[in-house]
Kinemage of the C-alpha trace (Angstrom):
@kinemage 1
@onewidth
@group {chain A} dominant
@subgroup {mainchain}
@vectorlist {calphas} color= white
{ca met a 1} P 0.000 0.000 0.000
{ca thr a 2} L 1.075 3.517 -0.567
{ca ala a 3} L 0.982 6.246 2.045
{ca thr a 4} L -1.530 8.339 0.067
{ca asp a 5} L -4.363 5.830 -0.328
{ca ala a 6} L -5.628 2.566 1.133
{ca ala a 7} L -5.481 0.626 -2.137
{ca pro a 8} L -2.927 -2.202 -2.315
{ca asp a 9} L -0.009 -1.856 -4.699
{ca pro a 10} L -0.560 -3.627 -8.056
{ca val a 11} L 2.952 -5.081 -7.940
{ca pro a 12} L 2.234 -7.966 -5.534
{ca ala a 13} L -0.748 -9.095 -7.653
{ca ala a 14} L 1.372 -9.009 -10.785
{ca glu a 15} L 4.159 -10.862 -9.019
{ca arg a 16} L 1.669 -13.458 -7.832
{ca arg a 17} L 0.384 -13.966 -11.385
{ca trp a 18} L 3.938 -14.377 -12.654
{ca gln a 19} L 4.679 -16.810 -9.844
{ca asp a 20} L 1.556 -18.822 -10.722
{ca leu a 21} L 2.606 -18.887 -14.379
{ca leu a 22} L 6.134 -19.994 -13.483
{ca glu a 23} L 4.767 -22.776 -11.249
{ca arg a 24} L 2.476 -23.979 -14.039
{ca ile a 25} L 5.380 -23.969 -16.485
{ca his a 26} L 7.467 -25.939 -13.988
{ca asp a 27} L 4.639 -28.479 -13.564
{ca leu a 28} L 4.353 -28.850 -17.344
{ca glu a 29} L 8.110 -29.361 -17.643
{ca ala a 30} L 7.969 -32.096 -14.992
{ca arg a 31} L 5.072 -33.847 -16.783
{ca val a 32} L 6.846 -33.642 -20.139
{ca ala a 33} L 10.033 -35.051 -18.584
{ca ala a 34} L 8.125 -37.946 -16.987
{ca thr a 35} L 6.256 -38.736 -20.213
{ca thr a 36} L 9.451 -38.536 -22.246
{ca ser a 37} L 11.181 -40.886 -19.834
{ca thr a 38} L 8.351 -43.409 -20.111
{ca ile a 39} L 8.333 -43.211 -23.906
{ca asn a 40} L 12.116 -43.622 -24.083
{ca ala a 41} L 11.948 -46.706 -21.848
{ca ala a 42} L 9.253 -48.255 -24.061
{ca leu a 43} L 11.233 -47.497 -27.210
{ca asp a 44} L 14.399 -48.980 -25.695
{ca his a 45} L 12.487 -52.150 -24.804
{ca his a 46} L 11.044 -52.555 -28.307
{ca leu a 47} L 14.354 -51.769 -30.009
{ca ala a 48} L 16.114 -54.358 -27.860
{ca arg a 49} L 13.476 -56.929 -28.809
{ca leu a 50} L 13.889 -56.087 -32.500
{ca asp a 51} L 17.662 -56.403 -32.172
{ca thr a 52} L 17.245 -59.821 -30.568
{ca leu a 53} L 14.938 -60.952 -33.379
{ca arg a 54} L 17.348 -59.612 -36.011
{ca his a 55} L 20.197 -61.507 -34.389
{ca gln a 56} L 18.154 -64.717 -34.265
{ca leu a 57} L 17.292 -64.386 -37.952
{ca ala a 58} L 20.873 -63.599 -38.937
{ca his a 59} L 22.352 -66.433 -36.873
{ca pro a 60} L 19.936 -69.387 -36.826
{ca ala a 61} L 20.706 -72.394 -34.672
{ca trp a 62} L 22.338 -74.850 -37.108
{ca pro a 63} L 22.136 -77.676 -37.637
{ca leu a 64} L 18.478 -78.057 -36.981
{ca asp a 65} L 17.590 -81.044 -34.858
{ca ala a 66} L 17.017 -83.899 -37.286
{ca pro a 67} L 14.974 -86.931 -36.283
{ca asp a 68} L 16.758 -90.234 -35.728
{ca pro a 69} L 17.152 -92.140 -39.052
{ca gly a 70} L 15.257 -95.155 -37.702
{ca ser a 71} L 12.376 -93.219 -36.203
{ca pro a 72} L 8.862 -93.469 -37.632
{ca gln a 73} L 9.071 -89.891 -38.965
{ca thr a 74} L 11.880 -90.818 -41.403
{ca arg a 75} L 10.577 -94.194 -42.656
{ca pro a 76} L 8.218 -94.086 -45.651
{ca ala a 77} L 4.754 -95.418 -45.084
{ca asn a 78} L 4.249 -99.019 -46.055
{ca asn a 79} L 1.645 -98.787 -48.797
{ca arg a 80} L 2.035 -102.351 -50.169
{ca pro a 81} L -1.132 -104.419 -50.202
{ca thr a 82} L -0.970 -107.517 -48.068
């Protein structure tokens, strides 16, 4: 307040508005940082999975497990009439 009148100075109200705006900006920055962190973690997870799949396709497990030569899967069916 000034000494000449009973009205409050406009400066504290303006400072309060600026402070409110700065707090809102800070809150938005914190939310953006948290969201960005979550998105980066998800992207890292998916990229790691893609890298694993790429590696598996580029380097398959050879030789593939072959059935035993005498097993039923490798013998031809007996189609001769009896």
